[in-house]
C-alpha positions in Angstrom: -1.8 22.0 7.9 -4.0 19.6 5.9 -5.3 20.7 2.7 -8.6 19.0 1.7 -8.7 19.0 -2.2 -12.1 16.7 -2.6 -13.6 18.8 -5.2 -10.4 19.6 -7.1 -9.1 16.6 -9.3 -6.8 18.5 -11.0 -4.7 19.8 -7.8 -4.7 16.6 -6.4 -3.0 15.2 -9.8 -0.6 18.0 -9.5 0.3 17.1 -6.1 0.7 13.5 -6.9 3.0 14.5 -9.8 5.0 16.4 -7.8 5.5 13.6 -5.1 6.2 11.3 -8.0 8.9 13.6 -9.3 10.4 14.2 -5.8 10.2 10.3 -5.4 12.2 9.6 -8.7 14.7 12.1 -8.1 16.1 10.2 -5.0 18.2 8.1 -7.2 20.3 5.2 -5.7 23.6 7.1 -5.7 25.0 8.3 -2.2 23.9 11.7 -2.6 20.3 10.5 -2.3 18.2 11.7 0.6 17.7 9.2 3.2 14.2 7.9 3.5 12.1 8.8 6.4 9.8 6.0 7.6 7.4 8.3 8.9 7.0 10.4 5.4 7.0 7.3 3.6 4.3 6.0 5.4 2.3 9.0 5.1 2.7 9.1 1.3 1.7 5.3 1.3 -1.6 6.3 2.6 -2.5 8.4 -0.7 -5.2 6.6 -2.4 -5.1 5.9 -6.3 -6.9 8.7 -8.0 -8.3 6.2 -10.5 -11.0 5.1 -7.9 -9.7 1.7 -7.3 -9.1 1.0 -3.6 -5.2 0.8 -4.4 -2.2 3.1 -2.9 -1.2 5.8 -5.4 2.5 4.9 -4.5 2.8 1.3 -4.2 6.6 1.7 -3.9 6.2 3.4 -0.5 4.5 0.1 0.6 7.4 -2.0 -0.7 9.7 0.5 1.3 7.9 -0.1 4.4 7.8 -3.8 3.9 11.5 -3.9 3.0 12.9 -1.7 5.9 11.2 -3.0 9.2 14.1 -3.2 11.6 15.0 -6.5 13.6 13.3 -5.1 16.6 10.0 -4.7 14.8 10.2 -0.9 14.5 10.8 1.5 11.6 13.2 4.4 11.8 16.8 5.2 11.4 18.8 2.0 12.0 22.0 4.1 12.9 20.4 6.1 15.6 18.0 5.2 18.3 15.6 7.9 19.6 12.7 6.2 21.1 10.4 9.0 20.3 11.3 8.9 16.6 11.0 5.0 16.4 7.7 5.3 18.2 6.1 7.8 15.9 7.7 6.3 12.8 6.6 2.8 13.7 3.0 4.0 14.5 2.8 5.5 11.1 4.1 2.5 9.2 1.7 0.2 11.1 -1.2 2.5 10.1 0.0 2.5 6.5 0.4 -1.3 6.5 -3.0 -2.0 8.1 -4.8 0.7 5.9 -4.2 -1.3 2.9 -4.8 -4.7 4.5 -1.1 -5.6 3.2 -0.3 -9.5 3.6 2.4 -9.5 6.6 3.7 -12.6 5.6 6.9 -10.9 4.1 7.2 -9.4 7.7 6.9 -12.6 9.4 9.1 -14.4 7.1 12.2 -12.4 7.9 11.4 -13.3 11.8 10.1 -10.1 12.8 6.8 -9.1 14.6 3.8 -9.1 12.1 3.5 -5.3 13.1 5.6 -2.8 15.0 2.8 -2.9 17.6 4.9 -5.1 19.9 7.6 -2.6 19.7 5.2 0.0 20.7 4.0 -1.8 23.9 7.6 -2.9 24.9 8.9 0.7 24.7 5.8 2.6 25.8 7.1 2.3 29.3 10.4 4.2 28.3 8.2 7.0 27.0 6.0 7.4 29.9 8.8 7.0 32.6 10.5 10.0 30.3 7.6 11.9 30.5 6.8 11.6 34.2 10.4 12.4 35.3 10.4 15.5 33.4 7.2 17.1 34.6 
């Protein structure tokens, strides 16, 4: 359920502070929660409350840029499930494109500019699975 708080800046700030606290509490040790590409992409879409056209959480954009997998997708590198990779990749592509992120960092690492290529390649897998289960 989406909560629209257009006219409630104090509620927006309260929610942003809660997200910032949660992100800060993850830490760098082995007990830290693993990052979800999908959730990170959604948080990356939050606009800065100061009115400038920048992300409220730029560290989420940094995470997206640094964690694209060799096949061009985003998701859990230890476990491949096409549905998860597809939705995570689409979310990350939307976040990167929403902020007009320069994709040189992604290209420099020999990966596709976006995960769109991954989506195109794997769309057939999803289509086949869906049609064979109906």
